[in-house]
N, CA, C and O atoms as CSV, one atom per row, in Angstrom:
chain,resi,resn,atom,element,x,y,z
A,1,UNK,N,N,99.198,171.743,81.485
A,1,UNK,CA,C,100.440,171.324,81.235
A,1,UNK,C,C,100.624,171.597,79.232
A,1,UNK,O,O,99.765,171.082,78.516
A,2,UNK,N,N,101.642,172.315,78.665
A,2,UNK,CA,C,101.569,172.469,77.702
A,2,UNK,C,C,101.607,171.373,76.883
A,2,UNK,O,O,102.094,170.283,77.184
A,3,UNK,N,N,100.978,171.734,75.620
A,3,UNK,CA,C,101.117,170.546,74.582
A,3,UNK,C,C,102.530,169.926,74.028
A,3,UNK,O,O,102.521,168.752,73.661
A,4,UNK,N,N,103.651,170.625,73.964
A,4,UNK,CA,C,104.902,170.201,73.965
A,4,UNK,C,C,105.143,169.327,74.972
A,4,UNK,O,O,105.731,168.271,74.740
A,5,UNK,N,N,104.679,169.689,76.321
A,5,UNK,CA,C,105.450,168.709,77.476
A,5,UNK,C,C,104.828,167.513,77.330
A,5,UNK,O,O,105.503,166.502,77.136
A,6,UNK,N,N,103.509,167.467,77.402
A,6,UNK,CA,C,102.543,166.071,77.083
A,6,UNK,C,C,103.145,165.118,75.960
A,6,UNK,O,O,103.280,163.908,76.146
A,7,UNK,N,N,103.527,165.819,74.674
A,7,UNK,CA,C,103.906,165.149,73.399
A,7,UNK,C,C,105.399,164.701,74.053
A,7,UNK,O,O,105.913,163.737,73.485
A,8,UNK,N,N,106.003,165.168,74.953
A,8,UNK,CA,C,107.218,164.863,74.908
A,8,UNK,C,C,107.403,163.723,76.330
A,8,UNK,O,O,108.316,162.898,76.355
A,9,UNK,N,N,106.669,163.822,77.133
A,9,UNK,CA,C,106.168,162.659,78.072
A,9,UNK,C,C,105.584,161.320,77.458
A,9,UNK,O,O,105.996,160.302,78.015
A,10,UNK,N,N,104.673,161.132,76.380
A,10,UNK,CA,C,104.287,160.231,75.733
A,10,UNK,C,C,105.381,159.849,74.763
A,10,UNK,O,O,105.419,158.677,74.389
A,11,UNK,N,N,106.197,160.640,74.354
A,11,UNK,CA,C,107.848,160.253,73.526
A,11,UNK,C,C,108.708,159.739,74.351
A,11,UNK,O,O,109.252,158.757,73.846
A,12,UNK,N,N,109.105,159.997,75.506
A,12,UNK,CA,C,110.197,159.262,76.196
A,12,UNK,C,C,109.949,158.057,76.467
A,12,UNK,O,O,110.941,157.352,76.283
A,13,UNK,N,N,109.034,157.494,76.833
A,13,UNK,CA,C,109.627,156.318,77.047
A,13,UNK,C,C,109.409,155.158,75.941
A,13,UNK,O,O,109.671,153.978,76.177
A,14,UNK,N,N,108.859,155.663,74.611
A,14,UNK,CA,C,109.084,155.373,73.082
A,14,UNK,C,C,110.495,155.473,73.059
A,14,UNK,O,O,110.995,154.424,72.653
A,15,UNK,N,N,111.477,156.512,73.398
A,15,UNK,CA,C,112.794,156.474,72.931
A,15,UNK,C,C,113.429,155.393,73.907
A,15,UNK,O,O,114.112,154.463,73.479
A,16,UNK,N,N,113.246,155.519,74.782
A,16,UNK,CA,C,113.814,154.532,75.872
A,16,UNK,C,C,113.507,152.905,75.086
A,16,UNK,O,O,114.338,152.303,74.406
A,17,UNK,N,N,112.526,152.575,75.306
A,17,UNK,CA,C,111.942,151.248,74.318
A,17,UNK,C,C,112.717,151.238,73.079
A,17,UNK,O,O,113.136,150.094,72.904
A,18,UNK,N,N,113.080,152.017,72.158
A,18,UNK,CA,C,113.742,151.863,70.924
A,18,UNK,C,C,115.150,151.640,71.616
A,18,UNK,O,O,115.911,151.031,70.863
A,19,UNK,N,N,115.591,151.897,72.587
A,19,UNK,CA,C,117.198,151.700,72.979
A,19,UNK,C,C,117.217,150.308,73.557
A,19,UNK,O,O,118.141,149.520,73.355
A,20,UNK,N,N,116.135,150.040,74.296
A,20,UNK,CA,C,116.141,148.371,74.757
A,20,UNK,C,C,116.062,147.562,73.744
A,20,UNK,O,O,116.892,146.723,73.394
A,21,UNK,N,N,114.876,147.865,73.186
A,21,UNK,CA,C,114.570,146.318,71.678
A,21,UNK,C,C,115.835,145.777,71.062
A,21,UNK,O,O,115.876,144.601,70.698
A,22,UNK,N,N,116.787,146.519,70.940
A,22,UNK,CA,C,117.629,145.835,70.078
A,22,UNK,C,C,118.566,144.949,70.996
A,22,UNK,O,O,119.124,143.935,70.579
A,23,UNK,N,N,118.709,145.529,72.549
A,23,UNK,CA,C,119.339,144.381,73.555
A,23,UNK,C,C,118.561,143.076,73.433
A,23,UNK,O,O,119.216,142.037,73.515
A,24,UNK,N,N,117.370,143.009,73.265
A,24,UNK,CA,C,116.724,141.944,73.711
A,24,UNK,C,C,116.408,140.932,72.264
A,24,UNK,O,O,116.478,139.704,72.212
A,25,UNK,N,N,116.104,141.736,71.330
A,25,UNK,CA,C,115.426,141.181,69.992
A,25,UNK,C,C,116.545,141.433,69.091
A,25,UNK,O,O,116.529,140.874,67.994
A,26,UNK,N,N,117.618,142.280,69.438
A,26,UNK,CA,C,118.927,142.667,68.055
A,26,UNK,C,C,118.888,141.339,67.143
A,26,UNK,O,O,118.705,141.351,65.925
A,27,UNK,N,N,119.090,140.192,67.934
A,27,UNK,CA,C,119.729,139.054,66.708
A,27,UNK,C,C,118.787,138.524,66.122
A,27,UNK,O,O,119.043,137.392,65.713
A,28,UNK,N,N,117.669,138.942,65.893
A,28,UNK,CA,C,116.167,138.860,65.130
A,28,UNK,C,C,115.987,139.987,64.514
A,28,UNK,O,O,115.512,140.964,65.092
A,29,UNK,N,N,116.283,139.992,63.477
A,29,UNK,CA,C,116.572,140.803,62.492
A,29,UNK,C,C,115.014,141.468,62.302
A,29,UNK,O,O,114.811,142.654,62.562
A,30,UNK,N,N,113.889,140.515,61.793
A,30,UNK,CA,C,113.133,141.184,61.097
A,30,UNK,C,C,112.127,141.673,62.334
A,30,UNK,O,O,111.366,142.624,62.156
A,31,UNK,N,N,112.182,140.919,63.661
A,31,UNK,CA,C,111.073,140.726,64.531
A,31,UNK,C,C,111.443,142.413,65.468
A,31,UNK,O,O,110.606,143.058,66.099
A,32,UNK,N,N,112.709,142.722,65.307
A,32,UNK,CA,C,113.112,143.944,66.201
A,32,UNK,C,C,113.066,145.131,65.200
A,32,UNK,O,O,113.134,146.289,65.610
A,33,UNK,N,N,112.975,144.893,64.160
A,33,UNK,CA,C,112.622,145.631,63.005
A,33,UNK,C,C,111.470,146.410,62.978
A,33,UNK,O,O,111.191,147.607,62.913
A,34,UNK,N,N,110.803,145.183,63.059
A,34,UNK,CA,C,109.213,145.432,62.974
A,34,UNK,C,C,108.926,146.013,64.408
A,34,UNK,O,O,108.101,146.927,64.407
A,35,UNK,N,N,109.344,145.730,65.391
A,35,UNK,CA,C,108.794,146.516,66.669
A,35,UNK,C,C,109.341,147.618,66.842
A,35,UNK,O,O,108.721,148.312,67.649
A,36,UNK,N,N,110.472,148.200,66.324
A,36,UNK,CA,C,111.028,149.342,66.864
A,36,UNK,C,C,110.323,150.573,65.334
A,36,UNK,O,O,110.337,151.804,65.336
A,37,UNK,N,N,109.736,149.536,64.108
A,37,UNK,CA,C,108.987,150.278,63.206
A,37,UNK,C,C,107.544,150.850,63.622
A,37,UNK,O,O,106.976,151.891,63.291
A,38,UNK,N,N,107.181,149.863,64.412
A,38,UNK,CA,C,105.928,150.448,64.749
A,38,UNK,C,C,105.742,151.199,66.333
A,38,UNK,O,O,104.637,151.557,66.741
A,39,UNK,N,N,106.879,151.345,67.045
A,39,UNK,CA,C,107.725,152.025,67.533
A,39,UNK,C,C,107.385,153.659,67.459
A,39,UNK,O,O,106.825,154.590,68.037
A,40,UNK,N,N,108.233,153.236,66.194
A,40,UNK,CA,C,108.304,154.836,65.143
A,40,UNK,C,C,106.733,155.499,64.807
A,40,UNK,O,O,106.380,156.674,64.909
A,41,UNK,N,N,105.896,154.244,64.350
A,41,UNK,CA,C,104.753,154.709,63.765
A,41,UNK,C,C,103.692,155.298,65.332
A,41,UNK,O,O,102.914,156.245,65.450
A,42,UNK,N,N,104.008,154.544,66.025
A,42,UNK,CA,C,103.401,155.352,67.053
A,42,UNK,C,C,103.978,156.891,67.679
A,42,UNK,O,O,103.236,157.704,68.230
A,43,UNK,N,N,105.333,157.067,67.479
A,43,UNK,CA,C,105.534,158.172,67.511
A,43,UNK,C,C,105.437,159.389,66.390
A,43,UNK,O,O,106.035,160.461,66.480
A,44,UNK,N,N,104.670,159.043,65.457
A,44,UNK,CA,C,104.761,159.695,64.376
A,44,UNK,C,C,103.364,160.055,64.644
A,44,UNK,O,O,103.146,161.267,64.646
A,45,UNK,N,N,102.351,159.267,64.874
A,45,UNK,CA,C,100.936,159.479,65.466
A,45,UNK,C,C,100.931,160.479,66.796
A,45,UNK,O,O,99.849,161.059,66.897
A,46,UNK,N,N,101.642,160.731,67.574
A,46,UNK,CA,C,101.652,161.477,68.764
A,46,UNK,C,C,101.592,162.901,67.942
A,46,UNK,O,O,100.541,163.541,67.984
A,47,UNK,N,N,102.603,163.349,67.269
A,47,UNK,CA,C,102.557,164.542,66.415
A,47,UNK,C,C,102.569,164.324,65.004
A,47,UNK,O,O,103.612,164.370,64.352
A,48,UNK,N,N,101.517,164.102,64.540
A,48,UNK,CA,C,101.629,164.087,62.311
A,48,UNK,C,C,101.482,165.222,62.192
A,48,UNK,O,O,100.582,166.029,62.426
A,49,UNK,N,N,102.771,165.246,61.673
A,49,UNK,CA,C,102.913,166.434,60.627
A,49,UNK,C,C,103.794,166.179,59.642
A,49,UNK,O,O,104.935,165.877,59.991
A,50,UNK,N,N,103.513,166.231,58.375
A,50,UNK,CA,C,104.531,166.107,57.173
A,50,UNK,C,C,105.876,166.339,57.470
A,50,UNK,O,O,106.727,165.717,56.834
A,51,UNK,N,N,106.189,167.099,58.297
A,51,UNK,CA,C,108.184,167.565,58.733
A,51,UNK,C,C,108.619,166.515,59.663
A,51,UNK,O,O,109.815,166.314,59.874
A,52,UNK,N,N,107.663,165.825,60.237
A,52,UNK,CA,C,107.946,165.223,60.920
A,52,UNK,C,C,108.385,163.604,60.319
A,52,UNK,O,O,109.323,162.828,60.501
A,53,UNK,N,N,107.135,163.616,59.520
A,53,UNK,CA,C,107.692,162.080,58.524
A,53,UNK,C,C,108.782,162.119,57.972
A,53,UNK,O,O,109.481,161.119,58.141
A,54,UNK,N,N,109.408,163.354,57.036
A,54,UNK,CA,C,110.326,163.685,56.231
A,54,UNK,C,C,111.692,163.666,57.244
A,54,UNK,O,O,112.775,163.201,56.888
A,55,UNK,N,N,111.444,164.218,58.477
A,55,UNK,CA,C,112.711,163.970,59.333
A,55,UNK,C,C,112.918,162.796,59.611
A,55,UNK,O,O,114.087,162.418,59.541
A,56,UNK,N,N,111.893,161.848,60.009
A,56,UNK,CA,C,112.018,160.670,60.234
A,56,UNK,C,C,112.792,159.670,58.942
A,56,UNK,O,O,113.490,158.671,59.119
A,57,UNK,N,N,112.568,160.042,58.184
A,57,UNK,CA,C,112.897,158.934,56.359
A,57,UNK,C,C,114.722,159.794,56.257
A,57,UNK,O,O,115.726,159.164,55.925
A,58,UNK,N,N,114.719,160.983,56.554
A,58,UNK,CA,C,116.245,161.197,56.343
A,58,UNK,C,C,116.966,161.014,57.397
A,58,UNK,O,O,118.172,160.987,57.149
A,59,UNK,N,N,116.585,160.831,58.850
A,59,UNK,CA,C,117.416,160.000,59.265
A,59,UNK,C,C,117.773,158.602,59.525
A,59,UNK,O,O,118.855,158.094,59.819
A,60,UNK,N,N,116.167,157.910,59.277
A,60,UNK,CA,C,116.560,156.569,59.260
A,60,UNK,C,C,117.764,156.297,57.726
A,60,UNK,O,O,118.480,155.298,57.650
A,61,UNK,N,N,117.747,157.038,57.010
A,61,UNK,CA,C,118.877,156.610,55.760
A,61,UNK,C,C,119.958,157.199,55.989
A,61,UNK,O,O,120.906,156.641,55.437
A,62,UNK,N,N,120.260,158.225,56.657
A,62,UNK,CA,C,121.557,159.385,56.881
A,62,UNK,C,C,122.364,158.489,57.942
A,62,UNK,O,O,123.458,157.983,57.692
A,63,UNK,N,N,121.730,158.370,59.069
A,63,UNK,CA,C,122.011,157.732,60.448
A,63,UNK,C,C,123.000,156.221,60.290
A,63,UNK,O,O,124.149,156.042,60.695
A,64,UNK,N,N,122.221,155.394,59.661
A,64,UNK,CA,C,122.939,154.280,59.325
A,64,UNK,C,C,124.024,154.410,58.097
A,64,UNK,O,O,124.953,153.602,58.066
A,65,UNK,N,N,123.920,155.349,57.160
A,65,UNK,CA,C,125.214,155.548,56.267
A,65,UNK,C,C,126.111,156.031,56.777
A,65,UNK,O,O,127.153,155.472,56.432
A,66,UNK,N,N,126.318,157.167,57.753
A,66,UNK,CA,C,127.073,157.683,58.949
A,66,UNK,C,C,127.847,156.766,59.257
A,66,UNK,O,O,129.023,156.758,58.893
A,67,UNK,N,N,127.100,155.488,60.261
A,67,UNK,CA,C,127.758,154.727,60.857
A,67,UNK,C,C,128.153,153.453,59.792
A,67,UNK,O,O,128.921,152.585,60.208
A,68,UNK,N,N,127.623,153.366,58.441
A,68,UNK,CA,C,128.412,152.487,57.652
A,68,UNK,C,C,129.643,153.089,57.234
A,68,UNK,O,O,130.435,152.392,56.600
A,69,UNK,N,N,129.973,154.501,57.545
A,69,UNK,CA,C,131.699,155.015,57.039
A,69,UNK,C,C,132.617,154.839,58.120
A,69,UNK,O,O,133.827,154.666,57.971
A,70,UNK,N,N,131.902,154.898,59.408
A,70,UNK,CA,C,133.034,154.777,60.130
A,70,UNK,C,C,133.065,153.135,60.475
A,70,UNK,O,O,134.151,152.671,60.821
A,71,UNK,N,N,132.016,152.331,60.398
A,71,UNK,CA,C,132.639,151.068,60.244
A,71,UNK,C,C,133.519,150.269,59.438
A,71,UNK,O,O,134.113,149.199,59.569
A,72,UNK,N,N,133.365,151.408,58.315
A,72,UNK,CA,C,134.500,150.691,57.369
A,72,UNK,C,C,135.813,151.597,57.461
A,72,UNK,O,O,136.683,151.518,56.594
A,73,UNK,N,N,135.905,152.396,58.470
A,73,UNK,CA,C,137.256,152.681,58.929
A,73,UNK,C,C,137.831,152.248,60.213
A,73,UNK,O,O,138.765,152.767,60.823
A,74,UNK,N,N,136.881,150.850,60.641
A,74,UNK,CA,C,137.268,150.710,61.703
A,74,UNK,C,C,136.940,151.082,63.314
A,74,UNK,O,O,137.581,150.632,64.264
A,75,UNK,N,N,136.119,151.744,63.381
A,75,UNK,CA,C,135.361,152.557,64.749
A,75,UNK,C,C,134.808,151.395,65.664
A,75,UNK,O,O,135.044,151.167,66.850
A,76,UNK,N,N,133.957,150.688,64.709
A,76,UNK,CA,C,133.340,149.287,65.798
A,76,UNK,C,C,132.708,148.338,64.589
A,76,UNK,O,O,132.724,148.434,63.362
A,77,UNK,N,N,132.164,147.410,65.484
A,77,UNK,CA,C,131.265,146.208,64.049
A,77,UNK,C,C,130.309,146.092,64.575
A,77,UNK,O,O,130.290,146.535,65.723
A,78,UNK,N,N,129.376,145.623,64.181
A,78,UNK,CA,C,128.031,145.065,64.804
A,78,UNK,C,C,128.226,143.413,64.253
A,78,UNK,O,O,128.742,142.845,63.291
A,79,UNK,N,N,127.478,143.043,65.488
A,79,UNK,CA,C,127.625,141.273,65.383
A,79,UNK,C,C,126.820,140.731,64.021
A,79,UNK,O,O,127.369,139.902,63.295
A,80,UNK,N,N,125.727,141.153,63.772
A,80,UNK,CA,C,125.033,140.437,63.128
A,80,UNK,C,C,124.736,141.814,61.654
A,80,UNK,O,O,123.632,142.297,61.405
A,81,UNK,N,N,125.917,142.129,60.981
A,81,UNK,CA,C,125.142,142.941,59.586
A,81,UNK,C,C,124.654,142.353,58.802
A,81,UNK,O,O,124.739,141.151,58.550
A,82,UNK,N,N,123.704,143.680,58.012
A,82,UNK,CA,C,122.969,142.761,57.003
A,82,UNK,C,C,123.250,143.639,55.833
A,82,UNK,O,O,123.500,143.091,54.759
A,83,UNK,N,N,123.242,144.741,55.902
A,83,UNK,CA,C,123.276,145.686,54.667
A,83,UNK,C,C,124.330,146.789,55.252
A,83,UNK,O,O,124.406,147.281,56.378
A,84,UNK,N,N,125.101,146.993,54.103
A,84,UNK,CA,C,126.270,148.221,54.362
A,84,UNK,C,C,126.893,148.342,55.756
A,84,UNK,O,O,127.352,149.338,56.316
A,85,UNK,N,N,126.779,146.928,56.223
A,85,UNK,CA,C,127.702,146.688,57.620
A,85,UNK,C,C,127.162,146.838,58.998
A,85,UNK,O,O,127.774,146.714,60.059
A,86,UNK,N,N,125.722,147.170,58.770
A,86,UNK,CA,C,124.910,147.488,60.150
A,86,UNK,C,C,123.822,146.416,60.199
A,86,UNK,O,O,123.664,145.556,59.333
A,87,UNK,N,N,123.218,146.537,61.114
A,87,UNK,CA,C,121.624,145.707,61.224
A,87,UNK,C,C,120.777,146.316,60.393
A,87,UNK,O,O,121.191,147.369,59.909
A,88,UNK,N,N,119.912,146.026,60.146
A,88,UNK,CA,C,118.548,146.135,59.546
A,88,UNK,C,C,117.669,147.452,60.623
A,88,UNK,O,O,117.294,148.589,60.335
A,89,UNK,N,N,117.599,146.755,61.759
A,89,UNK,CA,C,116.644,147.309,63.115
A,89,UNK,C,C,117.643,148.730,62.844
A,89,UNK,O,O,116.926,149.725,62.751
A,90,UNK,N,N,119.055,149.028,62.706
A,90,UNK,CA,C,119.401,150.356,63.418
A,90,UNK,C,C,118.799,151.319,62.444
A,90,UNK,O,O,118.831,152.480,62.850
A,91,UNK,N,N,118.224,151.133,61.189
A,91,UNK,CA,C,117.578,152.459,60.335
A,91,UNK,C,C,116.439,152.620,61.573
A,91,UNK,O,O,116.427,153.781,61.982
A,92,UNK,N,N,115.647,151.894,62.148
A,92,UNK,CA,C,114.429,152.530,62.969
A,92,UNK,C,C,114.869,153.086,64.100
A,92,UNK,O,O,114.048,153.732,64.752
A,93,UNK,N,N,116.090,152.982,64.536
A,93,UNK,CA,C,116.420,153.251,65.619
A,93,UNK,C,C,116.592,154.355,65.190
A,93,UNK,O,O,115.979,155.204,65.838
A,94,UNK,N,N,117.255,154.789,64.239
A,94,UNK,CA,C,117.935,156.226,63.967
A,94,UNK,C,C,116.876,157.339,63.524
A,94,UNK,O,O,116.704,158.542,63.716
A,95,UNK,N,N,116.229,156.249,62.796
A,95,UNK,CA,C,114.868,157.391,62.750
A,95,UNK,C,C,113.655,157.726,63.946
A,95,UNK,O,O,112.987,158.743,64.134
A,96,UNK,N,N,113.688,156.307,64.711
A,96,UNK,CA,C,112.831,157.090,66.206
A,96,UNK,C,C,114.001,158.325,66.939
A,96,UNK,O,O,113.646,159.395,67.434
A,97,UNK,N,N,115.458,157.813,66.832
A,97,UNK,CA,C,115.792,158.714,67.726
A,97,UNK,C,C,116.142,160.295,66.916
A,97,UNK,O,O,116.777,161.279,67.296
A,98,UNK,N,N,115.404,159.987,65.653
A,98,UNK,CA,C,115.127,161.568,65.130
A,98,UNK,C,C,114.166,162.256,65.757
A,98,UNK,O,O,114.277,163.390,66.224
A,99,UNK,N,N,112.995,161.404,65.767
A,99,UNK,CA,C,111.871,162.123,66.187
A,99,UNK,C,C,111.581,162.226,67.942
A,99,UNK,O,O,110.575,162.650,68.510
A,100,UNK,N,N,112.808,161.692,68.518
A,100,UNK,CA,C,112.923,162.342,70.091
A,100,UNK,C,C,113.306,163.269,69.976
A,100,UNK,O,O,112.704,164.111,70.643
A,101,UNK,N,N,114.478,163.800,69.136
A,101,UNK,CA,C,115.101,164.943,69.246
A,101,UNK,C,C,114.203,165.906,69.068
A,101,UNK,O,O,114.078,166.871,69.822
A,102,UNK,N,N,113.296,165.611,67.702
A,102,UNK,CA,C,112.249,166.935,67.932
A,102,UNK,C,C,111.547,167.108,68.929
A,102,UNK,O,O,111.735,168.174,69.514
A,103,UNK,N,N,110.760,166.402,69.354
A,103,UNK,CA,C,110.039,166.183,70.765
A,103,UNK,C,C,110.989,167.063,72.009
A,103,UNK,O,O,110.540,167.898,72.795
A,104,UNK,N,N,112.265,166.632,71.907
A,104,UNK,CA,C,112.980,167.181,72.823
A,104,UNK,C,C,113.457,168.597,72.702
A,104,UNK,O,O,113.771,169.275,73.681
A,105,UNK,N,N,113.497,168.993,71.529
A,105,UNK,CA,C,113.769,170.319,70.970
A,105,UNK,C,C,112.701,171.148,71.559
A,105,UNK,O,O,112.860,172.028,72.404
A,106,UNK,N,N,111.728,170.815,71.084
A,106,UNK,CA,C,110.328,171.626,71.151
A,106,UNK,C,C,109.976,171.420,73.018
A,106,UNK,O,O,109.744,172.449,73.652
A,107,UNK,N,N,109.970,170.544,73.490
A,107,UNK,CA,C,110.088,170.518,74.775
A,107,UNK,C,C,110.721,171.630,75.580
A,107,UNK,O,O,110.127,172.213,76.488
A,108,UNK,N,N,112.336,171.972,75.085
A,108,UNK,CA,C,113.138,172.760,76.004
A,108,UNK,C,C,112.207,174.491,75.282
A,108,UNK,O,O,111.923,175.385,76.079
A,109,UNK,N,N,112.025,174.571,74.419
A,109,UNK,CA,C,111.794,175.556,73.846
A,109,UNK,C,C,110.717,176.081,74.479
A,109,UNK,O,O,110.658,177.267,74.804
A,110,UNK,N,N,109.685,175.125,74.719
A,110,UNK,CA,C,108.523,175.256,75.312
A,110,UNK,C,C,108.487,176.305,76.759
A,110,UNK,O,O,107.680,177.106,77.229
A,111,UNK,N,N,109.692,175.846,77.092
A,111,UNK,CA,C,109.811,177.085,78.491
A,111,UNK,C,C,110.549,178.314,78.295
A,111,UNK,O,O,110.803,179.071,79.232
A,112,UNK,N,N,110.973,178.575,76.852
A,112,UNK,CA,C,111.335,179.760,76.792
A,112,UNK,C,C,110.112,180.819,76.946
A,112,UNK,O,O,110.149,181.729,77.774
A,113,UNK,N,N,108.773,180.553,75.856
A,113,UNK,CA,C,107.908,181.356,76.111
A,113,UNK,C,C,107.055,181.678,77.428
A,113,UNK,O,O,106.212,182.575,77.414
């Protein structure tokens, strides 16, 4: 089995977990943020590369800022916004989503060669 497929198989459940955590722990900002941060660290450890860390940090910052703009224009709201109109755990959701997108891209491209 190709290494990209193995990494995707390990990352996919963590991506689903990232979507589930806010549903159950979203009202507890600290706990949900910690759990999502740990999931992100595990995702990074599956394929440790500096560019993955950089992309994680970029997504962690840019994603919630984009949502803050949408919130500012009335697109939606969060029940427990803490910072710039979003919950703290959303930063980690965006970071984890960025890591998943990298693995998804590599998984798809692994079938081209």
